[in-house]
Structures are given as C-alpha cells and as structure tokens.
C-alpha positions in Angstrom: 96.7 110.3 113.2 100.0 112.1 112.8 101.5 113.2 109.5 104.8 114.6 108.2 105.6 116.1 104.8 109.3 116.9 104.4 112.0 117.6 101.9 115.4 115.9 101.7 118.1 117.2 99.5 120.5 114.5 98.1 124.1 115.2 97.4 124.5 116.1 93.7 123.6 113.1 91.5 122.6 110.9 94.4 118.8 111.3 94.4 118.1 107.9 93.0 120.5 106.2 95.4 118.8 108.0 98.3 115.3 107.0 97.1 116.5 103.4 96.9 117.6 103.4 100.5 114.4 105.0 101.7 112.2 102.6 99.7 113.7 99.6 101.5 111.7 100.6 104.6 108.6 102.0 102.9 106.5 99.0 104.1 106.1 97.0 107.2 106.6 99.8 109.8 104.1 99.3 112.6 101.6 102.1 112.7 102.5 103.5 109.3 99.5 104.0 107.1 101.2 105.8 104.2 104.8 106.4 103.2 105.2 108.1 99.9 108.5 109.2 98.3 108.3 111.6 95.4 110.9 113.3 93.2 110.8 117.1 93.2 109.6 118.3 89.7 112.1 121.2 89.6 115.2 120.3 91.7 117.0 117.2 90.4 118.5 116.5 93.9 115.4 117.1 96.0 112.8 114.5 97.2 109.6 114.9 99.2 108.4 112.4 101.8 104.8 112.2 102.8 104.0 110.1 105.9 100.7 109.2 107.7 101.0 107.4 111.1 98.4 106.1 113.5 100.0 108.3 116.2 103.1 110.5 116.9 104.3 107.7 119.2 104.2 105.1 116.3 106.3 107.5 114.2 108.8 107.9 117.1 109.0 104.2 117.6 109.7 103.6 113.9 113.0 105.5 114.2 114.2 102.9 116.8 113.7 99.9 114.4 117.1 98.3 113.5 116.2 98.5 109.8 115.4 102.2 110.0 118.6 102.9 111.9 120.6 101.0 109.2 118.9 103.0 106.5 119.6 106.3 108.3 123.3 105.4 108.6 123.6 104.4 105.0 121.7 107.5 103.8 123.5 110.1 105.9 126.6 110.4 103.6 124.5 111.2 100.6 122.1 113.6 102.3 123.1 117.2 101.5 120.4 118.8 103.7 116.8 119.1 104.6 114.2 121.6 103.3 110.7 122.2 104.5 109.1 120.1 107.1 105.4 120.2 108.0 103.6 118.3 110.7 100.0 117.5 109.8 96.9 115.7 111.1 95.7 113.4 108.4 91.9 113.0 108.2 
C-alpha cells in the first residue's frame, strides 16, 4: 500500500471551485482505495487530500489518465501553492 497526505492552497476565494474539480475524479481510479478531500478548519483557502493506493505504481499511473490530466489543467490556475506533503504506508 502507498499513501499520501498533502495540502493544496487555493487562490483566495477559490477553495470550493478547487474541491469541485478534485471531486470529479475522486472515484474510479484503478488502484485507488481511498481519496478524501477535506477543508482545513483554520485556513479558508486550504484543503487536505488523503489518498491510499494499492501501490506507488498505481498512484503514478493515475496521473496519466486523461480525466486526471484534464482536472490538473483546469485546477492549475486556481492553485496558489502546496503545503505539507507526507508519504505514508497505509495498514
């Protein structure tokens, strides 16, 4: 198993739009066991993503999917930056 927990900072006032784009691909990715999007409780522009994958390779393959590439290109203009990123080994 391979896991990632990371922060994404949306442009001011764009958090819900970013969440909407990310939710479009929250299901149906081969090898994805868990994809959770959460609003930060303090920062109104920050979100947290928690992912669990069957393997590191399954996660890498997901980035090549046309739907994920489309989401990345649409999300890029409203992403202000990235915060913490942790790789984990789900049990």
